[in-house]
One Martini backbone bead per residue (centre of mass of N, CA, C, O) as a GRO file, in nm:
protein
  315
    1MET     BB    1  -0.569  -1.510   0.910
    2LEU     BB    2  -0.369  -1.250   0.866
    3LEU     BB    3  -0.565  -0.999   0.979
    4GLU     BB    4  -0.659  -0.884   1.321
    5LEU     BB    5  -0.861  -0.608   1.430
    6ASP     BB    6  -0.961  -0.468   1.768
    7ASN     BB    7  -0.957  -0.161   1.866
    8VAL     BB    8  -0.686  -0.034   1.786
    9THR     BB    9  -0.443   0.136   2.000
   10VAL     BB   10  -0.191   0.399   1.959
   11ARG     BB   11   0.049   0.573   2.159
   12TYR     BB   12   0.207   0.910   2.188
   13GLY     BB   13   0.112   0.980   2.453
   14ALA     BB   14  -0.163   1.177   2.367
   15ARG     BB   15  -0.126   1.058   2.089
   16LYS     BB   16  -0.296   0.908   1.820
   17ALA     BB   17  -0.169   0.686   1.583
   18ILE     BB   18  -0.395   0.474   1.660
   19ASP     BB   19  -0.767   0.467   1.603
   20GLN     BB   20  -0.969   0.227   1.650
   21VAL     BB   21  -0.893  -0.039   1.482
   22SER     BB   22  -1.095  -0.240   1.249
   23LEU     BB   23  -1.017  -0.572   1.107
   24ARG     BB   24  -1.049  -0.829   0.833
   25LEU     BB   25  -0.780  -1.009   0.656
   26GLU     BB   26  -0.734  -1.196   0.356
   27SER     BB   27  -0.397  -1.253   0.217
   28ARG     BB   28  -0.115  -1.257   0.009
   29ALA     BB   29  -0.131  -0.928  -0.051
   30LEU     BB   30  -0.084  -0.647   0.159
   31GLY     BB   31  -0.175  -0.305   0.167
   32LEU     BB   32  -0.032  -0.006   0.308
   33LEU     BB   33  -0.204   0.302   0.269
   34GLY     BB   34  -0.050   0.633   0.288
   35PRO     BB   35   0.046   0.898   0.411
   36ASN     BB   36   0.256   1.061   0.577
   37GLY     BB   37   0.160   0.983   0.910
   38ALA     BB   38  -0.084   0.759   0.911
   39GLY     BB   39   0.039   0.466   1.063
   40LYS     BB   40   0.197   0.231   0.929
   41SER     BB   41   0.457   0.187   1.102
   42THR     BB   42   0.309   0.163   1.370
   43LEU     BB   43   0.152  -0.093   1.302
   44ILE     BB   44   0.395  -0.270   1.251
   45ARG     BB   45   0.525  -0.239   1.533
   46ALA     BB   46   0.283  -0.362   1.681
   47LEU     BB   47   0.287  -0.645   1.540
   48LEU     BB   48   0.600  -0.688   1.654
   49GLY     BB   49   0.616  -0.560   1.958
   50LEU     BB   50   0.754  -0.251   1.950
   51GLN     BB   51   0.453  -0.142   2.016
   52PRO     BB   52   0.230  -0.074   2.235
   53LEU     BB   53  -0.084  -0.115   2.335
   54ALA     BB   54  -0.364   0.089   2.448
   55GLY     BB   55  -0.572  -0.091   2.275
   56GLY     BB   56  -0.691  -0.384   2.216
   57THR     BB   57  -0.666  -0.631   1.947
   58ALA     BB   58  -0.427  -0.868   1.782
   59ARG     BB   59  -0.371  -1.059   1.471
   60LEU     BB   60  -0.115  -1.278   1.327
   61GLU     BB   61  -0.178  -1.562   1.193
   62GLY     BB   62  -0.349  -1.613   1.476
   63LEU     BB   63  -0.160  -1.434   1.656
   64ASP     BB   64  -0.109  -1.289   1.955
   65ILE     BB   65   0.065  -0.994   2.020
   66ARG     BB   66   0.072  -1.011   2.336
   67ARG     BB   67   0.129  -1.345   2.384
   68GLN     BB   68   0.294  -1.414   2.076
   69GLY     BB   69   0.558  -1.251   1.995
   70LYS     BB   70   0.782  -1.463   1.954
   71ARG     BB   71   0.639  -1.626   1.732
   72ILE     BB   72   0.606  -1.394   1.532
   73ARG     BB   73   0.918  -1.338   1.497
   74GLU     BB   74   0.970  -1.625   1.368
   75ILE     BB   75   0.761  -1.581   1.103
   76VAL     BB   76   0.896  -1.300   1.049
   77GLY     BB   77   0.986  -1.069   0.794
   78TYR     BB   78   1.178  -0.757   0.825
   79MET     BB   79   1.166  -0.449   0.636
   80PRO     BB   80   1.299  -0.167   0.690
   81GLU     BB   81   1.326   0.166   0.606
   82HIS     BB   82   1.588   0.183   0.758
   83GLU     BB   83   1.887   0.148   0.857
   84SER     BB   84   2.013  -0.223   0.900
   85TYR     BB   85   2.345  -0.229   0.918
   86LEU     BB   86   2.695  -0.340   0.894
   87GLY     BB   87   2.936  -0.182   0.714
   88SER     BB   88   3.204  -0.360   0.804
   89MET     BB   89   3.061  -0.589   0.668
   90THR     BB   90   2.999  -0.837   0.490
   91VAL     BB   91   2.716  -0.945   0.342
   92VAL     BB   92   2.744  -1.252   0.404
   93ARG     BB   93   2.807  -1.221   0.704
   94PHE     BB   94   2.553  -1.069   0.782
   95LEU     BB   95   2.348  -1.287   0.689
   96ARG     BB   96   2.452  -1.505   0.874
   97PHE     BB   97   2.401  -1.354   1.136
   98MET     BB   98   2.093  -1.325   1.094
   99GLY     BB   99   2.036  -1.630   1.078
  100GLU     BB  100   2.132  -1.698   1.365
  101LEU     BB  101   1.930  -1.510   1.510
  102CYS     BB  102   1.691  -1.699   1.380
  103GLY     BB  103   1.821  -2.014   1.437
  104LEU     BB  104   2.042  -2.091   1.254
  105PRO     BB  105   2.281  -2.269   1.164
  106PRO     BB  106   2.580  -2.179   1.044
  107GLY     BB  107   2.575  -2.343   0.778
  108ALA     BB  108   2.283  -2.270   0.694
  109ALA     BB  109   2.322  -1.963   0.699
  110MET     BB  110   2.536  -1.951   0.474
  111GLU     BB  111   2.374  -2.088   0.252
  112ARG     BB  112   2.135  -1.889   0.261
  113ALA     BB  113   2.292  -1.630   0.200
  114HIS     BB  114   2.372  -1.701  -0.087
  115GLU     BB  115   2.088  -1.751  -0.198
  116VAL     BB  116   1.963  -1.469  -0.137
  117LEU     BB  117   2.171  -1.288  -0.283
  118PHE     BB  118   2.110  -1.399  -0.565
  119TYR     BB  119   1.808  -1.330  -0.569
  120VAL     BB  120   1.855  -1.001  -0.524
  121GLY     BB  121   2.144  -0.931  -0.685
  122LEU     BB  122   2.427  -0.986  -0.476
  123GLY     BB  123   2.630  -1.219  -0.550
  124GLU     BB  124   2.885  -1.054  -0.675
  125VAL     BB  125   2.903  -0.881  -0.370
  126ARG     BB  126   2.925  -1.074  -0.105
  127TYR     BB  127   3.245  -0.979  -0.024
  128ARG     BB  128   3.154  -0.701   0.037
  129LYS     BB  129   3.135  -0.414   0.187
  130MET     BB  130   2.858  -0.205   0.280
  131GLU     BB  131   2.972   0.098   0.295
  132GLY     BB  132   2.974   0.113  -0.048
  133PHE     BB  133   2.680   0.112  -0.093
  134SER     BB  134   2.414   0.171  -0.240
  135TYR     BB  135   2.088   0.230  -0.184
  136GLY     BB  136   1.980  -0.006  -0.353
  137MET     BB  137   2.161  -0.221  -0.212
  138GLN     BB  138   2.060  -0.174   0.075
  139GLN     BB  139   1.770  -0.263   0.018
  140LYS     BB  140   1.850  -0.556  -0.056
  141VAL     BB  141   1.963  -0.625   0.220
  142ARG     BB  142   1.699  -0.585   0.375
  143LEU     BB  143   1.551  -0.807   0.221
  144ALA     BB  144   1.743  -1.044   0.275
  145GLN     BB  145   1.713  -1.044   0.593
  146ALA     BB  146   1.403  -1.113   0.574
  147LEU     BB  147   1.460  -1.402   0.410
  148ILE     BB  148   1.670  -1.593   0.559
  149HIS     BB  149   1.432  -1.786   0.728
  150GLY     BB  150   1.170  -1.838   0.574
  151PRO     BB  151   0.905  -1.678   0.600
  152ARG     BB  152   0.555  -1.654   0.625
  153VAL     BB  153   0.601  -1.338   0.679
  154LEU     BB  154   0.620  -1.027   0.500
  155ILE     BB  155   0.754  -0.705   0.602
  156LEU     BB  156   0.730  -0.400   0.409
  157ASP     BB  157   0.890  -0.082   0.453
  158GLU     BB  158   0.924   0.110   0.206
  159PRO     BB  159   1.092  -0.048  -0.043
  160THR     BB  160   1.108   0.221  -0.264
  161ASN     BB  161   1.232   0.434  -0.104
  162GLY     BB  162   1.464   0.642  -0.280
  163LEU     BB  163   1.454   0.525  -0.559
  164ASP     BB  164   1.530   0.478  -0.859
  165PRO     BB  165   1.367   0.368  -1.130
  166ALA     BB  166   1.537   0.107  -1.172
  167ALA     BB  167   1.540   0.010  -0.873
  168ARG     BB  168   1.234   0.004  -0.838
  169ASP     BB  169   1.170  -0.205  -1.057
  170ASP     BB  170   1.344  -0.428  -0.931
  171MET     BB  171   1.192  -0.446  -0.662
  172LEU     BB  172   0.910  -0.508  -0.779
  173ARG     BB  173   0.991  -0.775  -0.916
  174LEU     BB  174   1.059  -0.922  -0.654
  175ILE     BB  175   0.784  -0.894  -0.517
  176GLN     BB  176   0.615  -1.030  -0.739
  177ASP     BB  177   0.762  -1.302  -0.720
  178MET     BB  178   0.687  -1.359  -0.424
  179VAL     BB  179   0.382  -1.361  -0.462
  180ARG     BB  180   0.383  -1.599  -0.676
  181ASN     BB  181   0.634  -1.815  -0.553
  182SER     BB  182   0.613  -1.797  -0.263
  183GLY     BB  183   0.521  -1.897   0.077
  184SER     BB  184   0.467  -1.608   0.136
  185ARG     BB  185   0.330  -1.339   0.305
  186LEU     BB  186   0.232  -0.994   0.241
  187ILE     BB  187   0.332  -0.671   0.384
  188ILE     BB  188   0.283  -0.343   0.236
  189SER     BB  189   0.434  -0.033   0.277
  190SER     BB  190   0.292   0.275   0.127
  191HIS     BB  191   0.265   0.598  -0.064
  192LEU     BB  192   0.256   0.428  -0.338
  193LEU     BB  193   0.017   0.331  -0.549
  194LYS     BB  194   0.160   0.163  -0.773
  195ASP     BB  195   0.293  -0.041  -0.586
  196ILE     BB  196   0.037  -0.163  -0.466
  197GLU     BB  197  -0.109  -0.233  -0.736
  198SER     BB  198   0.132  -0.429  -0.848
  199CYS     BB  199   0.137  -0.634  -0.566
  200CYS     BB  200  -0.165  -0.630  -0.463
  201GLU     BB  201  -0.491  -0.739  -0.351
  202GLU     BB  202  -0.501  -0.577  -0.088
  203VAL     BB  203  -0.630  -0.286   0.104
  204VAL     BB  204  -0.518  -0.026   0.337
  205VAL     BB  205  -0.646   0.287   0.432
  206LEU     BB  206  -0.463   0.548   0.582
  207ASN     BB  207  -0.557   0.825   0.822
  208LYS     BB  208  -0.467   0.945   1.106
  209GLY     BB  209  -0.506   0.636   1.235
  210ARG     BB  210  -0.726   0.556   1.015
  211VAL     BB  211  -0.965   0.372   0.851
  212THR     BB  212  -1.101   0.451   0.516
  213ALA     BB  213  -1.014   0.174   0.367
  214ALA     BB  214  -1.111  -0.173   0.265
  215GLY     BB  215  -0.988  -0.429   0.033
  216ASN     BB  216  -1.035  -0.524  -0.277
  217ILE     BB  217  -0.904  -0.378  -0.546
  218ALA     BB  218  -1.083  -0.471  -0.781
  219ALA     BB  219  -1.355  -0.404  -0.637
  220MET     BB  220  -1.288  -0.093  -0.587
  221LYS     BB  221  -1.261  -0.066  -0.928
  222GLN     BB  222  -1.531  -0.040  -1.021
  223THR     BB  223  -1.766   0.046  -1.224
  224ASP     BB  224  -1.918   0.364  -1.270
  225GLU     BB  225  -2.247   0.440  -1.387
  226ARG     BB  226  -2.211   0.776  -1.325
  227ARG     BB  227  -1.934   0.772  -1.485
  228PHE     BB  228  -1.782   0.975  -1.746
  229GLU     BB  229  -1.601   0.971  -2.060
  230LEU     BB  230  -1.523   1.242  -2.286
  231ARG     BB  231  -1.513   1.319  -2.643
  232ILE     BB  232  -1.525   1.621  -2.833
  233LYS     BB  233  -1.696   1.809  -3.098
  234GLY     BB  234  -1.697   2.139  -3.004
  235PRO     BB  235  -1.843   2.339  -2.782
  236LEU     BB  236  -1.767   2.321  -2.450
  237ASP     BB  237  -1.897   2.531  -2.256
  238PRO     BB  238  -2.202   2.495  -2.326
  239PHE     BB  239  -2.210   2.193  -2.260
  240VAL     BB  240  -2.128   2.214  -1.961
  241ALA     BB  241  -2.353   2.410  -1.876
  242ALA     BB  242  -2.591   2.220  -1.946
  243LEU     BB  243  -2.508   1.990  -1.755
  244SER     BB  244  -2.501   2.157  -1.492
  245GLU     BB  245  -2.811   2.228  -1.491
  246LEU     BB  246  -2.868   1.902  -1.436
  247GLY     BB  247  -2.631   1.825  -1.205
  248CYS     BB  248  -2.359   1.799  -1.322
  249GLN     BB  249  -2.026   1.690  -1.301
  250CYS     BB  250  -1.747   1.881  -1.434
  251ARG     BB  251  -1.426   1.786  -1.587
  252LEU     BB  252  -1.102   1.833  -1.698
  253GLY     BB  253  -0.880   1.610  -1.801
  254LYS     BB  254  -0.686   1.417  -1.948
  255ARG     BB  255  -0.652   1.477  -2.277
  256GLU     BB  256  -0.934   1.635  -2.297
  257ALA     BB  257  -1.115   1.488  -2.095
  258LEU     BB  258  -1.449   1.454  -2.006
  259GLN     BB  259  -1.581   1.455  -1.680
  260VAL     BB  260  -1.888   1.283  -1.578
  261VAL     BB  261  -2.137   1.329  -1.320
  262LEU     BB  262  -2.429   1.185  -1.240
  263PRO     BB  263  -2.717   1.207  -1.120
  264GLU     BB  264  -2.942   0.980  -1.007
  265HIS     BB  265  -3.197   1.083  -1.200
  266LEU     BB  266  -2.999   1.066  -1.454
  267PRO     BB  267  -2.980   0.957  -1.760
  268PRO     BB  268  -2.738   0.899  -2.001
  269ARG     BB  269  -2.903   1.003  -2.256
  270ARG     BB  270  -2.882   1.313  -2.182
  271ILE     BB  271  -2.608   1.368  -2.303
  272PHE     BB  272  -2.704   1.339  -2.604
  273GLU     BB  273  -2.923   1.554  -2.596
  274VAL     BB  274  -2.733   1.788  -2.528
  275ALA     BB  275  -2.545   1.757  -2.770
  276ARG     BB  276  -2.759   1.808  -2.985
  277GLY     BB  277  -2.844   2.094  -2.879
  278GLN     BB  278  -2.518   2.194  -2.906
  279ARG     BB  279  -2.369   2.073  -3.151
  280VAL     BB  280  -2.231   1.797  -3.049
  281GLN     BB  281  -1.972   1.562  -3.076
  282ILE     BB  282  -1.942   1.222  -2.979
  283ARG     BB  283  -1.626   1.029  -2.984
  284HIS     BB  284  -1.621   0.956  -2.668
  285TYR     BB  285  -1.761   0.677  -2.459
  286TYR     BB  286  -1.741   0.590  -2.104
  287ALA     BB  287  -1.740   0.411  -1.832
  288ARG     BB  288  -1.575   0.478  -1.545
  289LYS     BB  289  -1.291   0.350  -1.392
  290ASP     BB  290  -1.152   0.313  -1.111
  291THR     BB  291  -0.882   0.401  -0.942
  292LEU     BB  292  -0.678   0.392  -0.678
  293GLU     BB  293  -0.670   0.697  -0.659
  294ASP     BB  294  -0.971   0.740  -0.631
  295VAL     BB  295  -1.007   0.574  -0.374
  296PHE     BB  296  -0.805   0.732  -0.201
  297LEU     BB  297  -0.926   1.021  -0.225
  298LYS     BB  298  -1.209   0.949  -0.126
  299ALA     BB  299  -1.124   0.847   0.154
  300LEU     BB  300  -1.003   1.119   0.247
  301GLU     BB  301  -1.257   1.292   0.207
  302ASP     BB  302  -1.447   1.131   0.395
  303ASP     BB  303  -1.273   1.166   0.648
  304ALA     BB  304  -1.276   1.473   0.658
  305GLY     BB  305  -1.585   1.498   0.680
  306GLU     BB  306  -1.618   1.335   0.942
  307ARG     BB  307  -1.435   1.513   1.120
  308GLU     BB  308  -1.602   1.773   1.085
  309VAL     BB  309  -1.864   1.669   1.208
  310MET     BB  310  -1.743   1.594   1.485
  311ALA     BB  311  -1.640   1.878   1.554
  312ASP     BB  312  -1.922   2.018   1.541
  313ALA     BB  313  -2.029   1.807   1.774
  314GLY     BB  314  -1.789   1.770   1.993
  315LEU     BB  315  -1.616   1.473   1.943
   0.00000   0.00000   0.00000
């Protein structure tokens, strides 16, 4: 099992950064998704033993983070979000140094440094000092130091944050290749939905320290048989008004597509009956499949509603 959390709580003073989170997920590539301040980086720090738990228990790859922290750090490669290199060193010397810190002999560390730098696309600049590197190159250095000892688990914290489009695409290609071809399992933290969707099999959605959704991305994006997308020819407003009277929720989406959510009691054929009555032609009609954005926004809305109910109840 990649990740097991049981009522995990992490505090910063009186504030709960992670609030009684419980889940069990097996995955080759797991995404931690949430807005800034959701608790993603705090959870990662807790898994690495860098932030103590205030309550609960957690296991990473079957290892207890309270009792087996040293072993966890041996099998994990961690790419932090922020600057984590020594600018005055050449990149190959820095990678060798990081390899030795991970327990590799000097010769093996140097050999591995060259190998990893070519893999991430920094082979041609491996003898340059890092102080002159662009931000995209710095990100690749952070990834390379996470890979240096061939970890069983790679934890990447906001790996594409701050990158320009070309550098972001390059980083995503590297991550996708690792998911497909490396022996490592990945945990990727990001606030960017497309990054998680392009690289991960499972996702955990966090908001204000709580899990609002978790599971297989493909399963969470199943077609919703109550939601339809239409394109019509004819008067829009009377058609929408007639559907609304039947209890349908209607809104105009991208490219003039009308999105319609049917109430439970209403069969889809009623859309065509209303169209005929309003002299409207339906030229495009299909049951809408949720995107990860839909799943994410719904999870945040449900969480906000639950918090409001709890606040009203004085909990």
